[in-house]
C-alpha positions in Angstrom: 46.8 -55.0 -40.5 49.6 -52.6 -39.5 52.1 -51.0 -41.8 55.7 -52.0 -40.7 58.0 -49.2 -39.8 61.7 -49.9 -40.4 63.0 -48.2 -37.3 64.5 -49.2 -34.0 63.0 -47.4 -31.0 66.0 -48.3 -28.8 67.9 -45.5 -30.5 65.4 -43.0 -28.9 65.5 -44.7 -25.6 69.3 -44.6 -25.4 69.3 -40.9 -26.4 66.6 -40.0 -23.9 68.5 -41.8 -21.1 71.7 -40.1 -22.0 70.0 -36.7 -21.8 68.4 -37.7 -18.4 64.9 -37.0 -19.7 61.8 -38.9 -18.6 59.0 -40.2 -20.8 56.5 -37.9 -19.1 58.6 -34.9 -19.8 59.1 -35.8 -23.5 55.4 -36.7 -23.9 54.4 -33.3 -22.7 57.0 -31.5 -25.0 55.7 -33.2 -28.1 51.9 -33.4 -27.2 51.9 -37.2 -26.9 51.6 -39.5 -23.9 54.2 -41.6 -22.2 52.5 -44.9 -23.0 53.0 -44.2 -26.7 56.6 -43.2 -26.3 57.3 -46.2 -24.2 55.8 -48.4 -26.9 57.9 -46.8 -29.5 61.1 -47.4 -27.5 60.1 -51.0 -27.3 59.3 -51.2 -31.0 55.6 -52.0 -30.2 53.8 -49.9 -32.8 50.4 -51.5 -32.4 49.5 -48.8 -29.9 49.7 -46.2 -32.7 47.4 -47.8 -35.2 47.6 -45.3 -38.0 50.9 -45.4 -39.9 51.1 -41.7 -40.5 50.5 -41.0 -36.8 53.3 -43.4 -35.9 55.7 -41.6 -38.3 54.7 -38.2 -36.9 55.1 -39.2 -33.2 58.5 -40.9 -33.9 59.7 -37.8 -35.9 58.7 -35.4 -33.1 60.3 -37.6 -30.5 63.5 -37.7 -32.4 63.4 -34.0 -33.1 62.9 -33.3 -29.4 66.1 -35.3 -28.7 68.0 -33.7 -31.5 68.3 -36.9 -33.4 68.2 -37.0 -37.2 66.3 -40.0 -38.4 64.8 -41.3 -41.6 61.9 -43.8 -41.6 61.6 -46.3 -44.5 58.8 -45.2 -46.8 59.3 -41.5 -46.4 59.8 -39.6 -49.6 
């Protein structure tokens, strides 16, 4: 069973495209892989099975794009 994250990955995709950055470039910057980032952009979180890992990757991705986000369930 997967923990649901209340977040829309399209926000990150739009920001990435506006900044003319590739998934590969961002993946390398945040020590992830482009497949994971593409899944996040498409709100397909099953690829990142552990809830804490999902939150970390999403937060790193947002930080790299200079986007301030909050994920439901964070304290």
